[in-house]
C-alpha positions as CSV (number, residue, x, y, z in Angstrom):
1,M,-42.8,-4.8,-93.3
2,T,-41.8,-2.1,-95.8
3,Y,-44.0,0.4,-97.5
4,R,-43.5,-1.4,-100.8
5,S,-44.6,-4.8,-99.5
6,I,-47.7,-3.2,-97.9
7,A,-48.5,-1.4,-101.1
8,L,-48.1,-4.7,-103.1
9,R,-50.4,-6.5,-100.7
10,L,-53.1,-3.8,-100.9
11,N,-52.9,-3.8,-104.7
12,A,-53.3,-7.5,-104.8
13,A,-56.2,-7.4,-102.4
14,A,-57.9,-4.7,-104.5
15,L,-57.4,-6.7,-107.7
16,L,-58.8,-9.8,-106.1
17,C,-61.9,-7.8,-104.9
18,A,-62.4,-6.4,-108.4
19,V,-62.2,-9.8,-110.0
20,L,-64.6,-11.3,-107.5
21,L,-67.0,-8.3,-108.0
22,C,-66.9,-8.7,-111.7
23,A,-67.4,-12.5,-111.5
24,G,-70.4,-12.0,-109.2
25,Q,-72.0,-9.5,-111.7
26,A,-71.4,-11.8,-114.7
27,Q,-73.8,-14.4,-113.3
28,A,-77.4,-13.1,-113.1
29,A,-79.9,-14.4,-110.6
30,P,-82.7,-16.5,-112.1
31,A,-86.1,-14.8,-112.4
32,W,-88.2,-14.7,-109.2
33,Q,-91.3,-16.9,-109.2
34,S,-94.1,-17.0,-106.7
35,F,-94.2,-19.9,-104.2
36,D,-97.2,-21.5,-102.6
37,L,-98.5,-24.8,-101.4
38,A,-99.3,-26.0,-104.9
39,R,-95.7,-25.3,-106.0
40,W,-94.3,-27.2,-103.0
41,Q,-96.5,-30.2,-103.8
42,A,-95.4,-30.2,-107.4
43,M,-91.7,-29.8,-106.3
44,T,-92.0,-33.0,-104.1
45,Q,-93.5,-35.2,-106.8
46,P,-91.2,-37.9,-108.3
47,A,-89.0,-36.3,-110.9
48,A,-85.9,-36.9,-112.9
49,K,-84.1,-34.1,-111.3
50,P,-83.7,-34.1,-107.5
51,T,-83.8,-30.8,-105.7
52,V,-82.2,-29.0,-102.8
53,A,-84.7,-26.5,-101.4
54,V,-83.5,-23.9,-99.0
55,F,-86.1,-22.0,-97.1
56,T,-84.7,-18.6,-96.0
57,T,-85.8,-15.2,-94.6
58,T,-84.3,-11.8,-95.3
59,D,-83.1,-11.5,-91.7
60,C,-81.4,-14.9,-91.6
61,A,-77.7,-14.5,-90.7
62,Y,-76.8,-18.1,-91.4
63,C,-78.6,-18.5,-94.7
64,P,-76.1,-16.9,-97.1
65,Q,-73.3,-19.2,-95.9
66,T,-75.6,-22.3,-96.1
67,I,-76.7,-21.4,-99.6
68,H,-73.0,-20.8,-100.6
69,S,-71.9,-24.1,-99.0
70,L,-74.6,-26.1,-100.7
71,A,-74.0,-24.5,-104.1
72,T,-70.3,-25.2,-103.8
73,Q,-70.9,-28.8,-102.9
74,L,-73.3,-29.3,-105.8
75,R,-71.1,-27.6,-108.3
76,A,-67.9,-29.2,-107.1
77,R,-69.3,-32.6,-108.0
78,D,-70.5,-31.2,-111.3
79,Q,-74.1,-31.8,-110.3
80,Q,-76.1,-30.1,-113.0
81,A,-78.6,-32.9,-112.4
82,V,-79.5,-31.4,-109.0
83,K,-81.6,-28.2,-108.8
84,L,-80.8,-25.7,-106.1
85,A,-84.1,-23.9,-105.2
86,I,-84.2,-21.0,-102.8
87,V,-87.5,-20.0,-101.2
88,V,-87.6,-16.6,-99.4
89,M,-90.4,-16.7,-96.9
90,D,-90.7,-13.0,-96.2
91,G,-89.5,-11.2,-99.3
92,A,-92.2,-11.2,-101.9
93,E,-92.2,-7.4,-102.1
94,L,-88.4,-7.1,-102.1
95,T,-87.4,-9.4,-105.0
96,A,-85.8,-6.5,-107.0
97,D,-83.5,-5.7,-104.0
98,L,-82.9,-9.4,-103.2
99,A,-81.8,-10.1,-106.7
100,K,-78.7,-8.0,-106.0
101,S,-77.5,-10.4,-103.3
102,H,-74.7,-12.6,-104.6
103,H,-75.9,-15.8,-102.8
104,Y,-79.2,-15.8,-104.7
105,K,-77.3,-15.9,-108.0
106,M,-76.1,-19.4,-107.1
107,A,-79.6,-20.8,-107.3
108,D,-81.2,-22.6,-110.2
109,A,-84.6,-21.3,-109.1
110,L,-85.7,-18.4,-106.9
111,Y,-89.1,-18.3,-105.2
112,A,-90.8,-15.7,-103.1
113,F,-93.5,-16.8,-100.7
114,S,-96.4,-14.6,-99.7
115,G,-99.3,-15.7,-97.6
116,A,-100.0,-17.7,-94.5
117,E,-96.9,-19.6,-93.5
118,M,-98.4,-22.2,-91.2
119,P,-100.1,-24.4,-93.9
120,L,-96.9,-24.3,-96.0
121,R,-94.6,-25.1,-93.0
122,Y,-96.9,-28.0,-92.0
123,A,-96.8,-29.4,-95.6
124,V,-93.0,-29.1,-95.7
125,D,-92.6,-30.7,-92.2
126,P,-95.3,-30.7,-89.5
127,K,-92.4,-30.2,-86.9
128,W,-91.0,-27.2,-88.7
129,R,-91.5,-24.0,-86.6
130,G,-90.1,-21.5,-89.1
131,E,-86.4,-21.7,-88.3
132,T,-84.1,-20.8,-91.1
133,P,-82.2,-21.9,-93.0
134,Y,-84.4,-24.9,-93.4
135,V,-83.0,-27.3,-96.0
136,V,-84.9,-30.0,-97.7
137,L,-83.2,-32.6,-99.8
138,I,-85.8,-33.9,-102.3
139,F,-84.9,-37.2,-103.9
140,N,-86.0,-38.4,-107.4
141,D,-88.7,-40.5,-105.9
142,G,-90.2,-37.5,-104.0
143,S,-88.9,-38.7,-100.6
144,R,-87.2,-36.0,-98.4
145,R,-84.7,-35.3,-95.7
146,Q,-85.1,-32.1,-93.7
147,F,-82.4,-30.1,-91.8
148,I,-82.5,-27.0,-89.7
149,G,-79.3,-25.4,-90.8
150,P,-76.8,-26.8,-93.3
151,P,-77.0,-30.6,-93.7
152,P,-73.9,-32.6,-92.8
153,A,-71.5,-33.1,-95.7
154,A,-72.1,-36.9,-95.4
155,D,-75.8,-36.4,-96.0
156,V,-75.2,-34.2,-99.0
157,A,-72.7,-36.7,-100.4
158,A,-75.2,-39.5,-100.0
159,F,-77.9,-37.4,-101.7
160,L,-75.6,-36.6,-104.6
161,Q,-74.8,-40.3,-105.0
162,T,-78.4,-41.1,-105.5
163,A,-78.7,-38.2,-108.0
164,R,-76.1,-39.8,-110.2
165,R,-78.1,-43.0,-110.6
């Protein structure tokens, strides 16, 4: 490899990074809202717009990729009819810092939970023990499918099919 080819590759990589950085800054994260049991109950009522709810924590290593994957799947199918909601379970006091994270900018709604987790986790799913990412597909009729980690692509595709109806 010559010096010239290395320099060209480095310049191309730098340009790509600059474009991606600018693209990430162009899209602002939605405003943070508080999240509690009442909001969860309202979110799971029958509605015209189905929702993908991702419960996350600030120390979750797998959550950014899960959010990115779900956002990509929703947008690839031009699913503006599906809301992507992210609930941060431990970051109510950190919303200003969290808003800088690029994966939160992919959400349609951002929520910060503060309070006793156990009643909320029980309402979401009595079997949920707080693992994150915890993904809930909320259908138009209020029914739900829960997943620890990213849901299989087939389940997301089936969910999106029902959203089109």
